[in-house]
C-alpha positions in Angstrom: -72.5 74.6 -55.3 -71.8 74.0 -51.6 -69.7 71.0 -50.2 -71.5 68.0 -48.7 -69.9 68.7 -45.2 -71.4 72.3 -45.1 -74.7 71.0 -46.2 -74.7 68.4 -43.5 -73.7 71.1 -40.9 -76.4 73.3 -42.2 -79.1 70.4 -41.8 -77.9 69.8 -38.2 -78.0 73.4 -37.4 -81.4 73.8 -38.8 -82.8 70.8 -37.0 -81.3 72.2 -33.7 -82.7 75.6 -34.2 -86.3 74.5 -35.1 -88.0 72.8 -32.2 -91.6 73.0 -33.9 -90.8 70.2 -36.5 -92.6 67.4 -34.7 -93.5 64.2 -36.7 -97.1 64.9 -36.9 -99.6 65.9 -39.6 -100.8 69.0 -37.9 -100.9 72.2 -39.9 -98.3 74.8 -39.2 -98.3 78.5 -40.0 -94.5 78.9 -39.6 -91.4 76.7 -40.7 -89.4 78.1 -37.7 -89.6 77.7 -33.9 -93.1 78.7 -32.6 -92.5 78.2 -28.7 -92.7 81.0 -26.2 -89.0 81.5 -26.2 -88.8 81.8 -29.9 -86.5 84.8 -30.2 -84.4 83.8 -27.3 -83.9 80.3 -28.5 -82.8 81.6 -31.8 -80.3 83.9 -30.2 -79.0 81.2 -27.8 -78.3 78.8 -30.6 -75.3 81.1 -31.4 -73.9 80.6 -27.8 -70.8 78.2 -28.0 -71.2 77.3 -24.5 -74.8 76.1 -25.1 -73.7 74.2 -28.1 -70.7 72.6 -26.2 -73.2 71.3 -23.5 -75.5 69.9 -26.2 -72.5 68.1 -28.0 -71.4 66.9 -24.6 -74.8 65.5 -23.9 -75.0 63.8 -27.3 -71.4 62.4 -27.1 -72.2 61.2 -23.5 -75.3 59.5 -24.8 -73.2 57.8 -27.4 -70.4 56.7 -25.0 -73.0 55.0 -22.8 -74.1 52.9 -25.6 -72.4 49.7 -27.0 -69.9 50.1 -29.8 -72.3 48.8 -32.5 -75.1 51.1 -31.4 -72.6 54.0 -31.2 -71.4 53.3 -34.9 -75.2 53.4 -35.8 -75.8 56.6 -33.9 -72.8 58.2 -35.7 -74.7 58.6 -38.9 -77.3 60.7 -37.0 -75.1 63.0 -35.0 -72.4 64.4 -37.0 -70.3 67.3 -35.5 -70.8 70.3 -37.8 -67.7 71.4 -39.5 -66.5 74.9 -38.8 -67.7 77.5 -41.2 -64.4 79.0 -41.6 -63.2 75.9 -43.5 -65.7 76.5 -46.3 -64.7 78.0 -49.5 -67.4 79.7 -51.7 -67.2 78.5 -55.2 -69.6 81.0 -56.5 -68.1 83.9 -58.5 -70.1 86.6 -56.9 -68.1 89.4 -58.5 -69.2 88.3 -62.0 -71.6 90.8 -63.6 -73.8 88.1 -65.1 -74.0 86.2 -61.7 -74.9 89.4 -60.1 -77.5 90.1 -62.6 -79.1 86.7 -62.2 -79.2 87.1 -58.5 -80.8 90.5 -58.8 -83.4 89.1 -61.2 -84.1 86.1 -58.8 -84.6 88.4 -55.8 -86.8 90.8 -57.9 -88.9 87.9 -59.1 -89.3 86.6 -55.6 -90.3 90.0 -54.3 -92.8 90.6 -57.0 -94.3 87.0 -56.5 -94.6 87.7 -52.8 -96.4 91.0 -53.3 -93.8 93.3 -51.9 -95.2 96.8 -52.0 -92.0 98.9 -52.6 -90.3 96.6 -55.2 -88.0 98.1 -57.9 -84.9 97.1 -59.8 -83.1 100.1 -58.1 -84.0 98.7 -54.7 -82.5 95.4 -55.5 -79.4 96.8 -57.3 -78.4 99.6 -54.9 -80.6 99.8 -51.8 -80.1 102.0 -48.9 -79.6 100.7 -45.4 -83.3 101.1 -44.3 -84.6 99.7 -47.7 -82.2 96.7 -47.3 -83.3 96.0 -43.9 -87.0 96.2 -44.9 -86.4 93.9 -47.8 -84.5 91.4 -45.7 -87.2 91.3 -43.0 -89.9 90.8 -45.5 -88.0 87.9 -47.2 -87.3 86.2 -43.8 -90.9 86.7 -42.7 -91.9 84.4 -45.7 -89.9 81.7 -43.9 -91.1 82.5 -40.4 -94.2 84.9 -40.3 -94.0 85.0 -36.5 -90.5 86.1 -35.9 -89.8 89.6 -34.4 -86.9 91.6 -35.4 -85.5 93.6 -32.4 -81.9 94.5 -33.1 -80.1 96.2 -36.0 -79.8 94.8 -39.4 -75.9 94.6 -38.8 -76.4 92.2 -35.9 -79.7 90.4 -36.9 -78.8 89.3 -40.5 -75.5 87.6 -39.7 -76.9 85.9 -36.6 -80.0 84.7 -38.5 -78.0 83.5 -41.5 -75.5 81.6 -39.3 -78.5 79.9 -37.4 -80.0 78.9 -40.7 -76.8 77.2 -41.7 -75.5 79.6 -44.3 -71.9 78.4 -44.8 -70.3 81.8 -45.6 -69.9 84.1 -42.6 -71.0 87.7 -43.1 -68.2 90.1 -42.0 -69.0 93.1 -39.7 -67.3 95.2 -42.5 -69.6 94.0 -45.1 -72.7 94.7 -42.9 -71.3 98.2 -42.1 -71.2 99.3 -45.8 -74.7 98.0 -47.1 -75.3 99.3 -50.7 -71.6 99.7 -51.7 -70.5 98.0 -54.9 -67.9 95.7 -53.2 -70.3 94.5 -50.5 -73.7 94.0 -52.3 -72.6 90.8 -54.2 -71.9 89.1 -50.9 -75.4 90.3 -49.4 -77.1 89.3 -52.7 -75.5 85.8 -52.4 -76.9 85.5 -48.8 -80.4 86.6 -49.8 -80.3 84.4 -52.9 -79.4 81.4 -50.6 -82.2 82.4 -48.2 -84.7 82.5 -51.2 -83.5 79.0 -52.2 -84.0 77.8 -48.6 -87.6 79.2 -48.6 -88.5 77.6 -51.9 -87.0 74.3 -50.7 -89.0 74.6 -47.4 -92.3 75.2 -49.1 -91.9 72.2 -51.3 -91.2 69.5 -48.6 -92.8 68.6 -45.3 -91.3 67.2 -42.0 -92.7 63.8 -42.8 -90.9 64.0 -46.2 -87.6 64.7 -44.4 -88.2 61.8 -42.0 -89.2 59.3 -44.5 -87.0 60.1 -47.5 -84.1 58.0 -48.9 -84.2 55.3 -46.2 -84.3 51.5 -46.9 -86.5 50.9 -43.8 -89.0 53.5 -44.7 -87.4 56.3 -42.7 -88.0 54.6 -39.3 -84.3 54.9 -38.2 -84.3 58.7 -39.1 -87.7 59.3 -37.5 -86.3 57.8 -34.2 -83.2 59.8 -34.3 -85.3 62.9 -35.1 -87.6 62.3 -32.1 -84.6 61.7 -29.9 -82.9 64.9 -31.0 -86.1 67.0 -30.4 -86.6 65.5 -26.9 -82.9 66.2 -26.0 -83.2 69.7 -27.3 -86.4 70.4 -25.3 -84.8 69.1 -22.2 -81.8 71.2 -22.8 -84.0 74.2 -23.3 -85.9 73.5 -20.2 -82.6 73.5 -18.1 -82.1 77.0 -16.5 -78.8 78.8 -17.4 -76.2 76.9 -19.4 -75.4 74.0 -17.1 -76.8 70.6 -18.2 -76.4 67.2 -16.5 -75.7 64.3 -18.9 -78.0 62.1 -16.8 -81.2 63.7 -18.0 -80.4 62.3 -21.5 -79.7 58.7 -20.2 -83.3 57.4 -20.3 -83.8 58.7 -23.8 -80.6 57.3 -25.0 -81.2 53.9 -23.5 -84.7 53.8 -25.1 -83.2 54.9 -28.5 -80.5 52.2 -28.3 -83.1 49.5 -27.3 -85.4 50.4 -30.1 -82.5 50.5 -32.7 -81.2 47.0 -31.6 -84.8 45.7 -31.8 -85.2 47.3 -35.1 -81.9 45.7 -36.4 -83.1 42.3 -35.1 -86.5 42.7 -36.8 -84.8 43.9 -40.0 -82.5 40.7 -40.0 -85.5 38.4 -39.3 -87.5 40.3 -41.9 -84.8 39.9 -44.5 -84.4 36.2 -43.7 -88.3 35.6 -44.1 -88.3 37.7 -47.2 -85.6 35.4 -48.7 -87.5 32.2 -47.7 -90.7 33.8 -49.0 -89.2 34.7 -52.3 -87.8 31.1 -52.7 -91.2 29.7 -51.9 -92.8 32.1 -54.3 -90.6 31.0 -57.0 -91.4 27.3 -56.4 -95.0 28.2 -56.3 -94.8 30.0 -59.6 -92.9 27.1 -61.2 -95.6 24.7 -60.0 -98.4 26.9 -61.1 -96.7 27.2 -64.5 -96.6 23.5 -65.1 -100.3 23.3 -63.9 -101.2 26.0 -66.3 -99.4 24.2 -69.2 -101.4 21.1 -68.5 -104.5 23.0 -68.2 -103.8 24.9 -71.4 -103.4 21.6 -73.3 -106.7 20.2 -71.9 -108.4 23.4 -72.9 -106.8 23.3 -76.4 -107.9 19.7 -76.9 -111.5 20.4 -75.8 -111.6 23.4 -78.0 -110.3 21.4 -81.0 -112.8 18.7 -80.4 -115.7 21.3 -80.3 -114.4 22.9 -83.5 -114.4 19.5 -85.2 -118.0 18.8 -84.2 -118.9 22.3 -85.4 -117.3 21.7 -88.8 -119.3 18.6 -89.2 -122.4 20.3 -88.5 -121.4 23.1 -90.9 -120.8 20.5 -93.5 -124.1 19.0 -93.2 -125.9 22.3 -93.2 -123.9 23.3 -96.3 -125.0 20.1 -98.1 -128.7 20.8 -97.3 -128.3 24.4 -98.4 -126.8 23.1 -101.9 -129.8 20.9 -102.4 -132.2 23.7 -101.5 -130.5 26.0 -103.9 -130.6 23.5 -106.8 -134.4 23.1 -106.2 -135.0 26.9 -106.3 -132.8 27.0 -109.3 -135.0 24.6 -111.3 -138.1 26.5 -110.1 -136.6 29.9 -111.3 -135.6 28.5 -114.7 -139.2 27.4 -115.4 -140.5 30.8 -114.2 -138.0 32.6 -116.5 -139.2 30.7 -119.6 -142.7 31.5 -118.9 -141.9 35.1 -118.5 -139.9 35.2 -121.8 -143.0 33.8 -123.6 -145.3 36.4 -122.0 -142.9 39.2 -123.0 -142.8 38.0 -126.6 -146.7 38.0 -126.6 -146.9 41.5 -125.2 -144.3 42.7 -127.9 -146.4 41.2 -130.7 -149.6 42.8 -129.4 -148.0 46.2 -128.9 -146.7 46.1 -132.6 -150.2 45.3 -133.8 -151.7 48.3 -131.7 -149.0 50.7 -133.1 -149.7 49.7 -136.6 -153.5 50.3 -136.0 -152.7 53.6 -134.5 -150.6 54.7 -137.4 -153.4 53.7 -139.9 -156.0 56.1 -138.1 -156.1 59.7 -139.2 -156.9 63.1 -137.5 -158.5 66.2 -139.3 -156.9 69.7 -138.9 -159.9 71.3 -137.1 -159.6 68.8 -134.2 -155.8 69.3 -133.9 -156.2 73.1 -133.9 -158.9 72.8 -131.2 -156.7 70.6 -129.1 -153.8 73.0 -129.6 -155.8 76.1 -128.6 -157.3 74.3 -125.5 -153.6 73.4 -124.6 -152.5 77.1 -124.9 -155.5 78.3 -123.0 -154.7 75.7 -120.2 -151.1 76.8 -120.2 -152.1 80.5 -119.9 -154.5 79.7 -117.1 -151.8 77.6 -115.4 -149.3 80.6 -115.6 -151.9 83.0 -114.2 -152.6 80.6 -111.4 -148.8 80.3 -110.7 -148.4 84.2 -110.7 -151.5 84.5 -108.4 -150.0 81.9 -106.0 -146.6 83.7 -106.0 -148.3 87.0 -105.2 -150.5 85.5 -102.6 -147.3 83.8 -101.0 -145.5 87.2 -101.1 -148.5 88.9 -99.5 -148.5 86.2 -96.8 -144.8 86.5 -96.2 -145.3 90.3 -95.9 -148.2 89.9 -93.5 -146.2 87.3 -91.5 -143.2 89.8 -91.2 -145.5 92.6 -90.2 -147.2 90.4 -87.8 -143.8 89.3 -86.3 -142.8 92.9 -86.0 -146.0 93.9 -84.3 -145.8 90.9 -82.1 -142.1 91.9 -81.0 -143.3 95.4 -80.4 -146.4 94.1 -78.4 -144.1 91.9 -76.2 -141.8 94.8 -75.5 -144.7 97.0 -74.6 -146.2 94.2 -72.5 -142.9 93.7 -70.7 -142.6 97.5 -70.0 -146.2 97.4 -68.9 -145.3 94.4 -66.5 -142.4 96.3 -65.0 -144.2 99.5 -64.5 -147.1 97.7 -63.0 -144.8 95.8 -60.7 -143.1 99.2 -59.8 -146.4 100.7 -58.9 -147.5 97.8 -56.8 -144.2 97.7 -55.0 -144.4 101.6 -54.4 -147.8 101.3 -52.9 -147.0 98.0 -51.0 -149.7 96.1 -53.0 -147.6 93.6 -54.8 -149.5 90.4 -55.8 -147.0 87.7 -56.7 -149.4 85.2 -57.8 -151.2 87.7 -60.4 -147.9 89.0 -61.6 -146.5 85.5 -62.1 -149.8 84.7 -64.1 -149.2 87.8 -66.2 -145.6 86.8 -67.0 -146.8 83.5 -68.1 -149.1 85.0 -70.8 -147.8 86.5 -74.0 -149.8 89.2 -76.1 -149.3 87.1 -79.1 -151.3 84.1 -77.9 -154.8 83.6 -79.3 -156.4 83.4 -75.8 -154.8 86.7 -74.6 -158.0 88.7 -75.1 -159.8 86.6 -72.5 -156.8 87.2 -70.0 -157.0 91.0 -70.9 -160.3 91.4 -69.2 -158.7 89.9 -66.0 -155.8 92.5 -66.4 -158.4 95.4 -66.7 -160.3 94.2 -63.7 -157.0 93.9 -61.6 -156.0 97.3 -62.7 -159.4 98.7 -61.8 -159.1 97.2 -58.3 -155.5 98.6 -58.0 -156.9 102.0 -59.3 -159.5 101.9 -56.5 -156.9 101.0 -53.9 -154.5 103.8 -55.2 -157.4 106.4 -54.9 -158.2 105.2 -51.4 -154.7 105.7 -50.5 -154.7 109.1 -52.0 -157.7 110.0 -50.1 -156.1 108.8 -47.0 -153.0 110.9 -47.9 -155.3 113.9 -48.3 -157.0 113.2 -44.9 -153.6 112.9 -43.3 -152.4 116.1 -45.0 -155.6 117.9 -43.6 -154.9 116.5 -40.2 -151.2 117.8 -40.4 -152.5 121.1 -41.4 -155.0 121.2 -38.5 -152.2 120.2 -36.0 -150.0 122.9 -37.5 -152.9 125.4 -37.0 -153.2 124.3 -33.3 -149.6 124.5 -32.7 -149.5 128.0 -34.2 -152.5 128.9 -31.9 -150.7 127.5 -28.8 -147.5 129.4 -29.9 -149.5 132.7 -30.1 -151.0 132.1 -26.7 -147.6 131.4 -25.3 -146.3 134.6 -26.8 -149.1 136.5 -25.2 -148.5 134.9 -21.8 -144.7 135.6 -22.2 -145.5 139.2 -23.0 -147.8 139.4 -19.9 -144.9 137.9 -17.8 -142.5 140.4 -19.2 -144.9 143.3 -18.3 -145.3 142.0 -14.8 -141.6 141.7 -14.4 -141.2 145.3 -15.5 -144.0 146.5 -13.1 -142.3 144.6 -10.3 -138.9 146.0 -11.1 -140.4 149.6 -11.1 -142.0 148.9 -7.7 -138.8 147.5 -6.3 -137.1 150.7 -7.5 -139.7 152.9 -5.8 -139.4 150.9 -2.8 -135.6 151.2 -2.7 -136.2 155.1 -2.8 -138.8 154.8 0.0 -136.3 152.7 2.0 -133.7 155.3 1.7 -136.1 157.9 2.8 -137.3 155.9 5.7 -133.8 155.1 6.7 -133.0 158.8 6.7 -136.0 159.5 8.8 -135.1 156.7 11.3 -131.7 158.3 11.7 -133.3 161.6 12.3 -136.2 160.4 14.5 -134.8 158.3 17.2 -137.8 158.1 19.2 -139.7 155.9 16.7 -136.7 153.7 15.8 -138.3 150.5 17.1 -141.4 150.8 14.9 -139.3 151.8 12.0 -136.9 148.8 12.6 -139.9 146.4 12.5 -141.0 147.8 9.2 -137.6 147.6 7.9 -137.3 143.8 8.8 -140.7 143.4 7.1 -139.5 145.2 3.9 -136.3 143.1 3.8 -138.3 139.9 4.0 -140.5 141.2 1.2 -137.4 142.0 -0.9 -136.0 138.4 -0.4 -139.2 137.0 -1.3 -139.4 139.1 -4.5 -135.9 138.3 -5.5 -136.7 134.5 -5.0 -139.9 135.0 -7.1 -138.1 136.7 -9.6 -135.3 134.1 -9.9 -138.1 131.4 -10.2 -140.0 133.5 -12.9 -136.7 133.9 -14.9 -136.0 130.1 -14.6 -139.6 129.4 -15.7 -139.4 131.9 -18.6 -136.1 130.4 -19.8 -137.5 126.9 -19.6 -140.6 127.8 -21.4 -138.4 129.6 -24.1 -136.5 126.4 -24.6 -139.7 124.3 -24.7 -141.3 126.6 -27.2 -138.3 126.7 -29.4 -137.8 122.9 -29.4 -141.5 122.3 -30.0 -141.5 124.8 -32.7 -138.5 123.2 -34.4 -139.8 119.7 -34.0 -143.2 120.6 -35.3 -141.6 122.4 -38.3 -139.3 119.5 -39.2 -142.0 117.0 -38.9 -144.4 119.0 -40.9 -141.8 119.8 -43.6 -140.8 116.2 -43.8 -144.4 115.0 -44.0 -145.3 117.6 -46.6 -142.3 116.8 -48.8 -143.0 113.1 -48.6 -146.7 113.6 -49.4 -145.9 115.8 -52.4 -143.3 113.4 -53.6 -145.7 110.6 -53.3 -148.5 112.7 -55.0 -146.3 113.6 -57.9 -145.2 110.0 -58.3 -148.9 108.9 -58.1 -149.8 111.3 -60.9 -146.9 110.0 -63.0 -147.8 106.4 -62.5 -151.6 107.2 -63.3 -150.4 109.0 -66.5 -148.1 106.1 -67.3 -150.9 103.5 -66.7 -153.2 105.5 -69.0 -150.6 105.7 -71.6 -150.0 102.1 -71.4 -153.6 101.3 -71.5 -154.1 103.3 -74.6 -151.1 101.9 -76.3 -152.2 98.4 -75.3 -155.7 99.1 -76.6 -154.4 100.4 -79.9 -152.1 97.4 -80.2 -154.9 95.0 -79.5 -157.1 96.8 -82.0 -154.4 96.7 -84.6 -153.7 93.1 -83.9 -157.4 92.2 -84.0 -158.3 94.2 -87.0 -157.2 91.7 -89.6 -159.1 89.0 -88.0 -162.3 91.1 -87.9 
């Protein structure tokens, strides 16, 4: 669809913008540059100044080489043609072409698990939907790329760096979703999808080693040279680059290419000589093989002649032996014919004698009656045998049904028994496996049944012991609850006493305040006893402070005790309720298990009784 010059330019641009394609076998998560300056590198590839320096470096490297080497290098470093000279041959305005591109994009999005895919999204997307769709598709090629600009700027730059030969105009990017611009955008995305599919099917090693007469060595060397120059160009700060930094790599590449050409020429000459020697050797071997074949054929013919002579002698001996056996068989046949004639004559005489004998009617009737009686008895015996066979078949059918039912009940019993043991943490894997090995239809199951009864009895004893332990624990819990209630009552009484003391102290303080007011009034009136009253006032004030401090301490103590009592009461109530609930649940489950065990035991006894009744 595109011209060869454009494809070559796209390959050069892709190789220049991807610095992570090194000729190694290491796994890569991305098919795009993965260096630290990934985004900046992809943006700088659009800079014409940077490409001009890179082109000057490559041209300088070629100018420093001899003319023959420069001719060889011209096949590696072709100057990309300008994109403006490319003519798109695709008929993007055709409805069928647009439908095929939309279908291709839709299938790719569905195969890549795009979350918001729909035919309307592909046919007429909005600007934001198109930006998300393009970002998702490009991330399939480079999952580590970060979109930072607008879609109008990012998409043309990315497609130009990837080598898309058709430039995307700014007017096209400004009218995303319009009917006259979507064909061009669909063509660009279709080209990107083709590039992704192509990149998934090949590897850098395939690119390096494909379609080369020397196994890809020349292309590999050129590729490594390009990567080293590109890395050195990326390490140079700014846009200025010295051509001398590429001199060592260029000289090394030219030396390797010249040595490679000499090696190739010598190898071709040696290959030609080797081919001639191989042809002569094949001719000599062919002649030797022909003589060897003749010798082998002569030896085989000689052996065949000897074998034919031996076979002729053996055949002569066999003919003589057969003739002797033939004579013996002829004599034996004549003797047998004579004996047969004698037997026939004797048989005819006996038949004549039998026909001469006579039988009376009574004897014939008796024989006929005995024959009929024997036939009647035989019919009776046959009918009796048929009835017995039918009864046996019915009994076997009933026994099979009973056996199936017994096996099902035995399986239910094993499951219930295992559940009971697991519930009480008394699981015995050895006995349970032994029970699973037995079947209730086996003849010796009655002997094993006694062991099951003994084991169930021991389990019943352990369960009873656990129930007794639960009852003791329940009694202890009830006793603890009773003690806690008594302590709670005592704390309540103490709390009421403290409250009464506080009320009394409050009343005393109130009275004291009134007395203090009276005393103060008296002190003011009686100046002569002011000193004594002042001392009493200081003492009263000290008593008041002490009372306030005691009151605060008592309040704090009462508050702490209230909190402790409330927490203890809640904790005890929660623990007691949880324990009682668990005990009642376990007690109900134990009763259900005991009832189920008794039911299973009765059913098992009845089944065993029914099973053993025919044998008794």
